[in-house]
Short mmCIF file of the C-alpha atoms (twelve columns), coordinates in Angstrom:
data_MODEL
# 
_entry.id   MODEL 
# 
loop_
_atom_site.group_PDB 
_atom_site.id 
_atom_site.type_symbol 
_atom_site.label_atom_id 
_atom_site.label_alt_id 
_atom_site.label_comp_id 
_atom_site.label_asym_id 
_atom_site.label_seq_id 
_atom_site.Cartn_x 
_atom_site.Cartn_y 
_atom_site.Cartn_z 
_atom_site.pdbx_PDB_model_num 
ATOM 1   C CA . MET A 1   -5.089  9.653   25.633  1 
ATOM 2   C CA . ALA A 2   -3.371  7.435   28.234  1 
ATOM 3   C CA . PHE A 3   -2.871  4.755   25.585  1 
ATOM 4   C CA . GLN A 4   -1.222  7.307   23.274  1 
ATOM 5   C CA . ALA A 5   0.934   8.664   26.107  1 
ATOM 6   C CA . GLU A 6   2.171   5.142   26.808  1 
ATOM 7   C CA . HIS A 7   3.295   4.737   23.200  1 
ATOM 8   C CA . VAL A 8   5.036   8.093   23.207  1 
ATOM 9   C CA . HIS A 9   6.826   7.218   26.458  1 
ATOM 10  C CA . ARG A 10  8.063   3.972   24.927  1 
ATOM 11  C CA . MET A 11  9.271   5.852   21.848  1 
ATOM 12  C CA . LYS A 12  11.225  8.256   24.059  1 
ATOM 13  C CA . GLN A 13  12.837  5.356   25.910  1 
ATOM 14  C CA . TRP A 14  13.675  3.621   22.649  1 
ATOM 15  C CA . ARG A 15  15.246  6.741   21.149  1 
ATOM 16  C CA . ASN A 16  17.352  7.261   24.271  1 
ATOM 17  C CA . SER A 17  18.634  3.693   24.018  1 
ATOM 18  C CA . LEU A 18  19.991  4.149   20.483  1 
ATOM 19  C CA . ASN A 19  23.730  3.947   19.896  1 
ATOM 20  C CA . ARG A 20  25.447  6.716   17.936  1 
ATOM 21  C CA . ASP A 21  27.877  4.246   16.348  1 
ATOM 22  C CA . GLU A 22  25.209  2.028   14.773  1 
ATOM 23  C CA . ARG A 23  24.011  1.810   11.189  1 
ATOM 24  C CA . TRP A 24  20.286  1.203   10.669  1 
ATOM 25  C CA . CYS A 25  18.243  0.080   7.696   1 
ATOM 26  C CA . VAL A 26  14.528  0.890   7.436   1 
ATOM 27  C CA . LEU A 27  13.131  -1.833  5.178   1 
ATOM 28  C CA . ILE A 28  9.819   -1.168  3.412   1 
ATOM 29  C CA . SER A 29  7.440   -2.348  0.746   1 
ATOM 30  C CA . ALA A 30  7.368   1.028   -0.949  1 
ATOM 31  C CA . ASP A 31  4.099   2.908   -1.252  1 
ATOM 32  C CA . PRO A 32  3.266   6.481   -0.151  1 
ATOM 33  C CA . ASP A 33  2.426   5.566   3.454   1 
ATOM 34  C CA . ALA A 34  5.508   3.374   3.840   1 
ATOM 35  C CA . MET A 35  7.906   5.880   2.274   1 
ATOM 36  C CA . ALA A 36  6.546   8.786   4.318   1 
ATOM 37  C CA . SER A 37  6.690   6.762   7.539   1 
ATOM 38  C CA . ALA A 38  10.253  5.639   6.818   1 
ATOM 39  C CA . LEU A 39  11.255  9.245   6.205   1 
ATOM 40  C CA . ALA A 40  9.663   10.243  9.528   1 
ATOM 41  C CA . LEU A 41  11.449  7.433   11.388  1 
ATOM 42  C CA . LYS A 42  14.731  8.573   9.857   1 
ATOM 43  C CA . ARG A 43  13.969  12.067  11.206  1 
ATOM 44  C CA . LEU A 44  13.207  10.681  14.675  1 
ATOM 45  C CA . MET A 45  16.537  8.855   14.667  1 
ATOM 46  C CA . HIS A 46  18.531  11.838  13.419  1 
ATOM 47  C CA . GLY A 47  21.483  12.530  15.709  1 
ATOM 48  C CA . LYS A 48  20.828  9.346   17.667  1 
ATOM 49  C CA . VAL A 49  22.596  6.891   15.356  1 
ATOM 50  C CA . ARG A 50  25.398  7.033   12.834  1 
ATOM 51  C CA . GLN A 51  23.368  6.293   9.705   1 
ATOM 52  C CA . VAL A 52  19.796  5.443   8.627   1 
ATOM 53  C CA . ASP A 53  19.159  4.097   5.127   1 
ATOM 54  C CA . ILE A 54  15.726  3.496   3.603   1 
ATOM 55  C CA . MET A 55  15.541  0.369   1.442   1 
ATOM 56  C CA . ARG A 56  12.630  -0.983  -0.600  1 
ATOM 57  C CA . ILE A 57  11.954  -4.619  -1.477  1 
ATOM 58  C CA . ASN A 58  9.736   -3.787  -4.467  1 
ATOM 59  C CA . GLU A 59  9.931   -1.807  -7.688  1 
ATOM 60  C CA . VAL A 60  8.256   1.599   -7.762  1 
ATOM 61  C CA . THR A 61  6.282   2.080   -10.983 1 
ATOM 62  C CA . ARG A 62  3.164   4.083   -10.104 1 
ATOM 63  C CA . PRO A 63  3.459   7.633   -11.460 1 
ATOM 64  C CA . ASP A 64  2.347   9.280   -8.211  1 
ATOM 65  C CA . ASN A 65  4.874   7.244   -6.212  1 
ATOM 66  C CA . LEU A 66  7.656   8.190   -8.632  1 
ATOM 67  C CA . ALA A 67  6.584   11.831  -8.389  1 
ATOM 68  C CA . MET A 68  6.564   11.596  -4.591  1 
ATOM 69  C CA . ILE A 69  10.143  10.290  -4.546  1 
ATOM 70  C CA . ARG A 70  11.277  12.972  -6.990  1 
ATOM 71  C CA . TYR A 71  9.545   16.046  -5.588  1 
ATOM 72  C CA . LEU A 72  10.019  15.184  -1.908  1 
ATOM 73  C CA . ARG A 73  13.590  13.906  -2.368  1 
ATOM 74  C CA . ILE A 74  12.996  10.610  -0.607  1 
ATOM 75  C CA . PRO A 75  16.318  8.722   -0.389  1 
ATOM 76  C CA . VAL A 76  14.942  5.230   -0.990  1 
ATOM 77  C CA . ARG A 77  17.084  2.554   -2.623  1 
ATOM 78  C CA . THR A 78  16.645  -1.057  -3.708  1 
ATOM 79  C CA . TRP A 79  17.297  -3.650  -0.998  1 
ATOM 80  C CA . GLN A 80  20.058  -6.137  -1.754  1 
ATOM 81  C CA . PRO A 81  20.425  -9.084  0.676   1 
ATOM 82  C CA . GLU A 82  24.208  -8.981  0.329   1 
ATOM 83  C CA . LYS A 83  24.132  -5.651  2.200   1 
ATOM 84  C CA . LEU A 84  22.867  -7.400  5.329   1 
ATOM 85  C CA . THR A 85  26.193  -7.219  7.161   1 
ATOM 86  C CA . GLN A 86  26.458  -3.455  6.651   1 
ATOM 87  C CA . TYR A 87  23.797  -2.801  9.305   1 
ATOM 88  C CA . GLN A 88  23.587  -3.483  13.017  1 
ATOM 89  C CA . HIS A 89  19.795  -3.112  13.167  1 
ATOM 90  C CA . PHE A 90  16.707  -3.205  10.959  1 
ATOM 91  C CA . ALA A 91  13.425  -1.332  11.300  1 
ATOM 92  C CA . MET A 92  10.114  -1.796  9.506   1 
ATOM 93  C CA . VAL A 93  7.220   0.608   8.972   1 
ATOM 94  C CA . ASP A 94  3.782   0.097   7.406   1 
ATOM 95  C CA . SER A 95  4.293   -3.659  7.231   1 
ATOM 96  C CA . GLN A 96  5.033   -6.771  9.287   1 
ATOM 97  C CA . PRO A 97  7.624   -9.514  8.733   1 
ATOM 98  C CA . CYS A 98  5.158   -12.109 7.443   1 
ATOM 99  C CA . HIS A 99  3.794   -9.784  4.754   1 
ATOM 100 C CA . ASN A 100 6.551   -10.591 2.259   1 
ATOM 101 C CA . HIS A 101 9.106   -13.371 1.836   1 
ATOM 102 C CA . ALA A 102 11.782  -10.718 1.288   1 
ATOM 103 C CA . PHE A 103 11.643  -10.116 5.063   1 
ATOM 104 C CA . ASP A 104 12.310  -13.757 5.896   1 
ATOM 105 C CA . GLY A 105 15.300  -14.417 8.119   1 
ATOM 106 C CA . LEU A 106 15.633  -10.818 9.299   1 
ATOM 107 C CA . THR A 107 15.249  -9.678  12.896  1 
ATOM 108 C CA . PHE A 108 13.790  -6.228  13.479  1 
ATOM 109 C CA . ALA A 109 14.499  -3.861  16.337  1 
ATOM 110 C CA . CYS A 110 11.556  -1.612  15.428  1 
ATOM 111 C CA . ILE A 111 8.158   -2.407  13.875  1 
ATOM 112 C CA . ILE A 112 5.557   0.355   13.427  1 
ATOM 113 C CA . ASP A 113 2.392   -0.464  11.494  1 
ATOM 114 C CA . HIS A 114 -1.357  0.146   11.234  1 
ATOM 115 C CA . HIS A 115 -2.378  -3.185  9.704   1 
ATOM 116 C CA . PRO A 116 -3.941  -5.969  11.809  1 
ATOM 117 C CA . GLN A 117 -1.289  -7.624  13.966  1 
ATOM 118 C CA . THR A 118 0.125   -10.956 12.872  1 
ATOM 119 C CA . ASP A 119 2.301   -13.432 14.728  1 
ATOM 120 C CA . LEU A 120 5.699   -11.751 14.962  1 
ATOM 121 C CA . GLY A 121 7.358   -14.893 16.285  1 
ATOM 122 C CA . THR A 122 11.078  -14.311 16.763  1 
ATOM 123 C CA . SER A 123 11.292  -11.533 14.164  1 
ATOM 124 C CA . LEU A 124 11.299  -8.773  16.837  1 
ATOM 125 C CA . THR A 125 14.311  -8.324  19.101  1 
ATOM 126 C CA . LYS A 126 13.792  -8.627  22.850  1 
ATOM 127 C CA . ASP A 127 14.202  -4.898  23.513  1 
ATOM 128 C CA . GLY A 128 12.713  -3.800  20.188  1 
ATOM 129 C CA . LEU A 129 10.010  -1.153  19.743  1 
ATOM 130 C CA . CYS A 130 6.700   -2.561  18.521  1 
ATOM 131 C CA . ASP A 131 3.753   -0.253  17.843  1 
ATOM 132 C CA . ILE A 132 0.916   -1.808  15.843  1 
ATOM 133 C CA . ARG A 133 -2.396  0.052   15.825  1 
ATOM 134 C CA . PRO A 134 -5.051  -1.218  13.369  1 
ATOM 135 C CA . SER A 135 -7.478  1.427   14.628  1 
ATOM 136 C CA . LEU A 136 -5.623  4.063   12.617  1 
ATOM 137 C CA . GLY A 137 -6.019  4.556   8.897   1 
ATOM 138 C CA . ALA A 138 -2.345  5.103   8.109   1 
ATOM 139 C CA . THR A 139 1.083   4.561   9.636   1 
ATOM 140 C CA . SER A 140 1.803   8.162   8.639   1 
ATOM 141 C CA . SER A 141 -0.752  9.256   11.251  1 
ATOM 142 C CA . MET A 142 1.216   7.388   13.916  1 
ATOM 143 C CA . MET A 143 4.486   8.979   12.825  1 
ATOM 144 C CA . ALA A 144 2.915   12.443  12.820  1 
ATOM 145 C CA . ARG A 145 1.705   11.832  16.374  1 
ATOM 146 C CA . TYR A 146 5.242   10.906  17.445  1 
ATOM 147 C CA . LEU A 147 6.718   14.035  15.875  1 
ATOM 148 C CA . GLN A 148 4.073   16.238  17.460  1 
ATOM 149 C CA . ALA A 149 4.419   14.681  20.921  1 
ATOM 150 C CA . LEU A 150 8.210   14.906  20.841  1 
ATOM 151 C CA . ARG A 151 8.027   18.539  19.695  1 
ATOM 152 C CA . ILE A 152 9.864   17.823  16.455  1 
ATOM 153 C CA . LYS A 153 8.594   20.131  13.741  1 
ATOM 154 C CA . PRO A 154 8.701   18.390  10.360  1 
ATOM 155 C CA . GLY A 155 10.103  20.302  7.422   1 
ATOM 156 C CA . PRO A 156 7.846   20.974  4.402   1 
ATOM 157 C CA . LEU A 157 9.033   17.904  2.486   1 
ATOM 158 C CA . LEU A 158 8.499   15.485  5.390   1 
ATOM 159 C CA . ALA A 159 5.142   17.039  6.296   1 
ATOM 160 C CA . THR A 160 3.997   16.770  2.672   1 
ATOM 161 C CA . ALA A 161 5.103   13.137  2.498   1 
ATOM 162 C CA . LEU A 162 3.157   12.232  5.650   1 
ATOM 163 C CA . LEU A 163 0.147   14.173  4.426   1 
ATOM 164 C CA . TYR A 164 0.166   12.233  1.170   1 
ATOM 165 C CA . GLY A 165 0.671   8.967   3.056   1 
ATOM 166 C CA . ILE A 166 -2.503  9.584   5.062   1 
ATOM 167 C CA . ARG A 167 -4.376  10.745  1.992   1 
ATOM 168 C CA . THR A 168 -3.585  7.621   -0.047  1 
ATOM 169 C CA . ASP A 169 -4.170  5.004   2.652   1 
ATOM 170 C CA . THR A 170 -7.508  6.507   3.685   1 
ATOM 171 C CA . ALA A 171 -8.516  7.408   0.100   1 
ATOM 172 C CA . ALA A 172 -8.842  11.002  1.312   1 
ATOM 173 C CA . PHE A 173 -10.949 9.672   4.235   1 
ATOM 174 C CA . ALA A 174 -13.473 8.090   1.868   1 
ATOM 175 C CA . ARG A 175 -12.366 4.513   2.638   1 
ATOM 176 C CA . SER A 176 -10.978 4.624   6.174   1 
ATOM 177 C CA . GLY A 177 -9.519  6.920   8.805   1 
ATOM 178 C CA . GLY A 178 -10.926 8.418   11.954  1 
ATOM 179 C CA . GLU A 179 -10.565 11.375  14.259  1 
ATOM 180 C CA . LYS A 180 -6.902  10.656  15.075  1 
ATOM 181 C CA . ASP A 181 -6.003  10.464  11.394  1 
ATOM 182 C CA . LEU A 182 -7.886  13.693  10.759  1 
ATOM 183 C CA . ARG A 183 -6.077  15.481  13.589  1 
ATOM 184 C CA . ALA A 184 -2.721  14.320  12.232  1 
ATOM 185 C CA . TYR A 185 -3.738  15.493  8.758   1 
ATOM 186 C CA . GLN A 186 -4.748  18.920  10.041  1 
ATOM 187 C CA . TRP A 187 -1.506  19.338  11.989  1 
ATOM 188 C CA . LEU A 188 0.619   18.334  8.995   1 
ATOM 189 C CA . SER A 189 -1.330  20.685  6.705   1 
ATOM 190 C CA . GLN A 190 0.141   23.617  8.614   1 
ATOM 191 C CA . GLN A 191 3.679   22.494  7.735   1 
ATOM 192 C CA . ALA A 192 3.251   20.970  4.254   1 
ATOM 193 C CA . ASP A 193 3.944   22.396  0.809   1 
ATOM 194 C CA . THR A 194 0.501   22.263  -0.810  1 
ATOM 195 C CA . SER A 195 1.823   23.106  -4.273  1 
ATOM 196 C CA . LEU A 196 4.093   20.055  -4.202  1 
ATOM 197 C CA . LEU A 197 1.228   17.951  -2.887  1 
ATOM 198 C CA . GLN A 198 -0.938  18.930  -5.835  1 
ATOM 199 C CA . ARG A 199 1.844   18.128  -8.305  1 
ATOM 200 C CA . ILE A 200 2.111   14.628  -6.829  1 
ATOM 201 C CA . ILE A 201 -1.664  14.098  -6.818  1 
ATOM 202 C CA . ARG A 202 -1.876  15.116  -10.484 1 
ATOM 203 C CA . SER A 203 0.840   12.615  -11.480 1 
ATOM 204 C CA . GLU A 204 -1.596  9.770   -12.114 1 
ATOM 205 C CA . TYR A 205 -0.511  8.512   -15.537 1 
ATOM 206 C CA . LEU A 206 2.641   7.876   -17.534 1 
ATOM 207 C CA . ARG A 207 2.708   9.118   -21.114 1 
ATOM 208 C CA . ALA A 208 3.632   5.597   -22.279 1 
ATOM 209 C CA . TRP A 209 0.295   4.386   -20.868 1 
ATOM 210 C CA . LEU A 210 -1.865  6.535   -23.170 1 
ATOM 211 C CA . PRO A 211 -2.007  4.054   -26.096 1 
ATOM 212 C CA . ILE A 212 -3.095  1.365   -23.630 1 
ATOM 213 C CA . PHE A 213 -5.868  3.636   -22.365 1 
ATOM 214 C CA . SER A 214 -7.026  3.864   -25.985 1 
ATOM 215 C CA . ARG A 215 -7.052  0.053   -26.140 1 
ATOM 216 C CA . ALA A 216 -9.075  -0.036  -22.909 1 
ATOM 217 C CA . PHE A 217 -11.756 2.242   -24.363 1 
ATOM 218 C CA . ARG A 218 -12.080 -0.006  -27.428 1 
ATOM 219 C CA . ASN A 219 -12.208 -3.227  -25.384 1 
ATOM 220 C CA . LEU A 220 -14.859 -2.137  -22.866 1 
ATOM 221 C CA . ARG A 221 -17.582 -4.810  -22.560 1 
ATOM 222 C CA . ASP A 222 -20.793 -4.628  -20.532 1 
ATOM 223 C CA . CYS A 223 -21.195 -7.404  -17.985 1 
ATOM 224 C CA . ARG A 224 -24.132 -7.916  -15.602 1 
ATOM 225 C CA . GLY A 225 -24.563 -4.299  -14.572 1 
ATOM 226 C CA . GLY A 226 -20.865 -3.517  -14.706 1 
ATOM 227 C CA . ALA A 227 -18.153 -3.697  -17.325 1 
ATOM 228 C CA . LEU A 228 -14.936 -5.525  -18.165 1 
ATOM 229 C CA . VAL A 229 -11.780 -4.288  -19.854 1 
ATOM 230 C CA . ASN A 230 -9.174  -6.815  -20.932 1 
ATOM 231 C CA . LEU A 231 -5.701  -5.584  -21.836 1 
ATOM 232 C CA . ASN A 232 -3.891  -8.891  -22.496 1 
ATOM 233 C CA . GLU A 233 -0.184  -8.662  -21.596 1 
ATOM 234 C CA . VAL A 234 0.980   -5.560  -19.691 1 
ATOM 235 C CA . ASP A 235 4.203   -4.660  -17.909 1 
ATOM 236 C CA . SER A 236 2.741   -3.802  -14.520 1 
ATOM 237 C CA . ALA A 237 -0.388  -4.274  -12.421 1 
ATOM 238 C CA . ASP A 238 -0.145  -0.563  -11.607 1 
ATOM 239 C CA . LEU A 239 -1.438  0.173   -15.105 1 
ATOM 240 C CA . LEU A 240 -4.504  -1.983  -14.457 1 
ATOM 241 C CA . VAL A 241 -5.123  -0.104  -11.193 1 
ATOM 242 C CA . ALA A 242 -4.818  3.278   -12.924 1 
ATOM 243 C CA . ILE A 243 -7.293  2.320   -15.634 1 
ATOM 244 C CA . ALA A 244 -9.755  0.837   -13.133 1 
ATOM 245 C CA . ASP A 245 -9.583  4.005   -11.024 1 
ATOM 246 C CA . PHE A 246 -10.194 6.087   -14.153 1 
ATOM 247 C CA . PHE A 247 -13.372 4.192   -15.012 1 
ATOM 248 C CA . THR A 248 -14.795 4.793   -11.526 1 
ATOM 249 C CA . LYS A 249 -15.313 8.390   -12.656 1 
ATOM 250 C CA . VAL A 250 -17.644 7.356   -15.499 1 
ATOM 251 C CA . HIS A 251 -21.218 8.238   -14.542 1 
ATOM 252 C CA . GLY A 252 -23.600 5.303   -14.421 1 
ATOM 253 C CA . LEU A 253 -20.909 2.617   -14.377 1 
ATOM 254 C CA . LYS A 254 -21.660 0.607   -11.228 1 
ATOM 255 C CA . TRP A 255 -18.493 -1.486  -11.258 1 
ATOM 256 C CA . ILE A 256 -15.507 -2.186  -13.463 1 
ATOM 257 C CA . ALA A 257 -13.079 -5.100  -13.760 1 
ATOM 258 C CA . VAL A 258 -9.782  -4.555  -15.582 1 
ATOM 259 C CA . SER A 259 -7.760  -7.655  -16.417 1 
ATOM 260 C CA . GLY A 260 -4.309  -8.256  -17.815 1 
ATOM 261 C CA . VAL A 261 -1.450  -10.733 -17.805 1 
ATOM 262 C CA . VAL A 262 1.681   -9.759  -15.883 1 
ATOM 263 C CA . SER A 263 4.582   -12.245 -16.016 1 
ATOM 264 C CA . LYS A 264 2.272   -15.218 -16.711 1 
ATOM 265 C CA . THR A 265 -0.105  -14.230 -13.904 1 
ATOM 266 C CA . VAL A 266 -3.641  -13.081 -14.678 1 
ATOM 267 C CA . ILE A 267 -4.538  -10.066 -12.545 1 
ATOM 268 C CA . VAL A 268 -8.039  -8.609  -12.309 1 
ATOM 269 C CA . ILE A 269 -8.561  -5.255  -10.595 1 
ATOM 270 C CA . PHE A 270 -12.097 -4.478  -9.400  1 
ATOM 271 C CA . ARG A 271 -13.591 -1.098  -8.538  1 
ATOM 272 C CA . GLY A 272 -17.186 -0.239  -7.668  1 
ATOM 273 C CA . ASP A 273 -19.489 2.546   -6.525  1 
ATOM 274 C CA . GLY A 274 -20.313 0.825   -3.219  1 
ATOM 275 C CA . GLY A 275 -23.679 -0.444  -4.384  1 
ATOM 276 C CA . ARG A 276 -22.477 -4.012  -4.121  1 
ATOM 277 C CA . ASP A 277 -19.630 -5.724  -2.300  1 
ATOM 278 C CA . ILE A 278 -16.877 -5.799  -4.916  1 
ATOM 279 C CA . GLY A 279 -14.517 -7.820  -2.742  1 
ATOM 280 C CA . ARG A 280 -17.082 -10.606 -2.506  1 
ATOM 281 C CA . LEU A 281 -17.677 -10.426 -6.261  1 
ATOM 282 C CA . ALA A 282 -13.964 -10.946 -6.883  1 
ATOM 283 C CA . ASP A 283 -13.928 -13.864 -4.451  1 
ATOM 284 C CA . ALA A 284 -17.062 -15.435 -5.952  1 
ATOM 285 C CA . CYS A 285 -15.591 -15.403 -9.447  1 
ATOM 286 C CA . PHE A 286 -12.036 -16.547 -8.831  1 
ATOM 287 C CA . TYR A 287 -11.704 -18.150 -5.375  1 
ATOM 288 C CA . ASP A 288 -11.099 -21.607 -6.856  1 
ATOM 289 C CA . VAL A 289 -8.301  -20.666 -9.277  1 
ATOM 290 C CA . GLY A 290 -6.182  -18.280 -7.210  1 
ATOM 291 C CA . THR A 291 -6.394  -15.578 -4.572  1 
ATOM 292 C CA . ALA A 292 -9.246  -13.078 -4.601  1 
ATOM 293 C CA . GLY A 293 -11.056 -10.659 -2.316  1 
ATOM 294 C CA . GLY A 294 -11.058 -7.065  -1.172  1 
ATOM 295 C CA . HIS A 295 -13.360 -4.442  0.285   1 
ATOM 296 C CA . ARG A 296 -16.837 -3.217  -0.598  1 
ATOM 297 C CA . SER A 297 -15.664 -0.774  -3.269  1 
ATOM 298 C CA . MET A 298 -12.419 -2.398  -4.420  1 
ATOM 299 C CA . GLY A 299 -11.052 -5.870  -4.983  1 
ATOM 300 C CA . ARG A 300 -8.393  -7.927  -6.728  1 
ATOM 301 C CA . ALA A 301 -7.920  -11.425 -8.077  1 
ATOM 302 C CA . GLU A 302 -4.733  -13.175 -9.144  1 
ATOM 303 C CA . PHE A 303 -4.249  -16.622 -10.629 1 
ATOM 304 C CA . PRO A 304 -1.648  -18.342 -12.813 1 
ATOM 305 C CA . LEU A 305 -2.111  -18.219 -16.574 1 
ATOM 306 C CA . THR A 306 -1.998  -22.030 -16.521 1 
ATOM 307 C CA . SER A 307 -5.445  -21.963 -14.852 1 
ATOM 308 C CA . VAL A 308 -6.932  -20.741 -18.127 1 
ATOM 309 C CA . PRO A 309 -8.094  -23.663 -20.318 1 
ATOM 310 C CA . ALA A 310 -6.141  -24.358 -23.492 1 
ATOM 311 C CA . ASN A 311 -7.323  -22.474 -26.590 1 
ATOM 312 C CA . VAL A 312 -9.153  -19.918 -24.414 1 
ATOM 313 C CA . LYS A 313 -7.926  -16.331 -24.152 1 
ATOM 314 C CA . ALA A 314 -7.363  -15.030 -20.643 1 
ATOM 315 C CA . GLY A 315 -9.742  -12.117 -21.229 1 
ATOM 316 C CA . ASP A 316 -12.526 -14.437 -22.412 1 
ATOM 317 C CA . PHE A 317 -11.956 -16.674 -19.381 1 
ATOM 318 C CA . VAL A 318 -12.342 -13.686 -17.055 1 
ATOM 319 C CA . TYR A 319 -15.479 -12.557 -18.926 1 
ATOM 320 C CA . GLN A 320 -17.132 -15.984 -18.669 1 
ATOM 321 C CA . ARG A 321 -16.308 -16.153 -14.956 1 
ATOM 322 C CA . LEU A 322 -17.907 -12.755 -14.389 1 
ATOM 323 C CA . LEU A 323 -21.016 -13.852 -16.287 1 
ATOM 324 C CA . SER A 324 -21.479 -17.192 -14.518 1 
ATOM 325 C CA . ARG A 325 -19.747 -16.546 -11.172 1 
ATOM 326 C CA . LYS A 326 -20.387 -19.760 -9.250  1 
ATOM 327 C CA . LEU A 327 -20.574 -18.563 -5.664  1 
ATOM 328 C CA . ARG A 328 -18.310 -19.973 -2.981  1 
ATOM 329 C CA . PRO A 329 -20.164 -22.551 -0.864  1 
ATOM 330 C CA . ILE A 330 -22.094 -20.943 1.995   1 
ATOM 331 C CA . SER A 331 -20.191 -22.708 4.760   1 
ATOM 332 C CA . ALA A 332 -16.832 -21.541 3.415   1 
ATOM 333 C CA . ALA A 333 -18.116 -18.016 2.928   1 
ATOM 334 C CA . ALA A 334 -19.378 -17.929 6.486   1 
ATOM 335 C CA . VAL A 335 -15.984 -19.012 7.783   1 
ATOM 336 C CA . GLN A 336 -14.310 -16.330 5.703   1 
ATOM 337 C CA . GLU A 337 -16.569 -13.633 7.085   1 
# 
């Protein structure tokens, strides 16, 4: 409790130091947790500064994220570097400066995140607010704690956004999250619009994806206790994620790998039932051609299309890798762990 009180005290001091004439930009890599946290920070800064804009460095394509923006009226816009001079200060939530090259060269006066802390270097201003707590399952939980401690009651739209942020980052508490996340979730549930929440949760697929789902059903191939679906070229990795998540609901399917080519990059999304470490499977199959890894029940691999031998289809290359999977040398694996 003392540790939490210290953070709240620092937030109060930081808010009191804000200048009413300043324009702020909250820069995010947009996902539910980031968008909800940015919206909460905007609420915390209301009346303290002249303007707070929420900007995203990435495209939003997932149906649930699009539904979240629409139903909860989240004012998020695309970041354009030429707008740099329009703002006196920048803030960041649910991320850290080294997480994306789009953040390079920017100095932040506020960083709030729940991921493991990295070297911030000179990216944080001397008097900036920095609150990084990997022990929590979502940044939305941190923002809810701030609102509650400062006696700021969130409106239904903000409460619903934070609720969904916690839900997605913890996988409804199936993947992560602890008592503090649960308390934040319970408090927000009293303020949220549950009907809107359900509409967002149900927005899992785009109608344009349905023919590709049909292709996935036809291309399903068994592979060493699991299965592989190859979709060739697709517009977005989000489609691969949606299809992989769908197949996790098929009874008896221990794990699934869904591969596709996005802008000349082969992406493989892994999902499993927890019976085996899927992150290590991804790493074992593709560590030498690109980046790969993940958690026990989910993983991802990415490598350039040029890594696939000539006259071999990307899907066949992925299939052969899954069948043979030459394990990473023990010494390297031990270092990684």
